[in-house]
N, C-alpha and C positions, 0 to 999 in steps of 0.2 A: 454622949454615947447612949444614955438610957433611952432617949427618944428613938434612936435607930433600933435599939434592941426591941422596944415596944412595937415599932412598925414592922419589924421582921417577924415578930411573934404573931401579928395579925395575918401575915402571909404563911403562917404555919411552920416557921423556922423555930421550933420550940426546944429541940435538943441542945445540949451544951457539950461541946467537944474540947478536949485539952490536947495541946501539941507537946510531945516530949520524945526525944530520941528518934526523930524521923518517923514517928507514928502519931496517929490521931486516935484518942481514946474517948469513947462516949461515956460521960460521967454517969456514975451509978449503974454501970452495965459492964458486961464482959466483952462488949463489941469493940473491936479495934480495926481501924482502917490503915492499910499498908499502901505503899507506892503502887502495888499491882491491883489494889482493890478498885472496883468500878464506882467511883464517886466523882462529883462535879462541883466546882466552885462557881456559884451562880452570881455572886456580887462581892465587891470588896470596898471597904470604906476606911478612911483615915481621919481621926480627929485627935489633935494634941498628942501625936506620936503613939496613939493606940490604934491598932488595926483590927477591924472586924470583918469576918468573911461569912457569907451565907453559903452553906454547903448542903448538897443533897446527894443521897445514895439510896435510891428507891429499892435496889436489890436487897439492901440490908435494913430497910425500913428506918432510915435516918434522914432527918431534915433539921439542920441546926446551925449553930453559930460557933465559930472559933474566934476567940479574943486573944490578941497577942500584943505584947509591948514591943518597943523598937528593937531590942536585942533578940527577942524570940522571932520576930519577923525576919531580921537579917539572917538568923540561923536557919530558919525554914527555907529562905531563898537560896541557901547554899546546900540544901539537902536534896535527897532523891525525890522529894515532893515538888520541887521547884516548877516543873512544867505544868502541873495542875493549878498552880497559883499565879501563873503569868497572865494576869488579866488587868484591865484598866481599874485603877483604884480611885474612887471618887473622894475628893477632899472636902470635908465639912459639908456634906449634903443636907439639904432641908427636907428632902423626901427620899423614900426608898422606891426605886424602880428596878425590877429584876430584868436586866438586859442580856442575861445568858440563861440557857436551859439545856441540861444534858450536855454541857461542854460546848454548845454552839451559841452563836449570837442569836438573840431573840428579836424578831421584828415586830414592833408594836403597830397597831392599826393606823395611827397617825403618821407613821413613817413609810407605810406601804406604797410602793410604786409598781404598777402592773407591767411597766416596761422593763423593770429590773428584776423582780421576784416572780418565780414560777413555782408550781407544785410538781414534784417528781414522784412517780409511783413505781415501786418494784425495781429500782436501780441496784445493781450488784455492788456499787461502791459506797453505799450508805455507811456512816460511822457506827460504832458500837451502840446498841440499844441499852438504856439504863437498867433494864430488867434481865439482861443476858440473852435476849432474843434478837430479832432483826426488825428494823423499822419497815413498815409497809409503804409509807410515804413521808416525804420531807420537803420543806421549802428549799429553794436553791437561788442563790444570788448570782445572776448571770454576769455581773460586773466583776466581782471578786472570785468567781468560780468556786464558791464554797457552799456547803450546806448550812441552812439556818432553820431555826424554829419559827414558825409563823404563829402569831397570836390567833386564838380560835375565831375571833371575829373576821379575820382575813379569809378564812376558809369558806365563808359565806358570800364573799365578794364575787359578783358576776364577772368582774374583769380579771380574776385570777386564772391564768392559763395553766392547764394540767397536761403533763406529758407522761405517758406510760412507756416503760422500757419494753422494747420488743427485741427478741432474739432473731437475728438474721440467719436464715438457713441457706447454706451454699450447696448446690447440687452439682 
């Protein structure tokens, strides 16, 4: 677990959060995350019945780790926080790869397919922005019909198709 913790720290997941009574508490702070708080679980790992989650809450200036034993994990998965933690959990990983960002699947450059992923700008159905505002543009998976985060290197790809939302006026 220590090597996972160290790798997450290099990705700036430096805060430590504690789970208790269906709430997440930032250690050594007055900050508490509730079910209704705008936060995201970016990655989940399991090693020897210990669960580690990388969590980000930009609106509250939190980017950290939640460590749970088997019983705490089961309790959390029966709590009001369940939907936020329903992600793929990697078992005994050798490396840390953040495959989610702001609650969406993150597409890495090596998995980019210009026939599948496009960039949408100004669409009214964008999900919630992590800062409480609205997104201006987001990646879109045309196969699963879901919004995704595109790695910054993909935005420079000439093959990335961009579609801007246009309001149709009826006369």
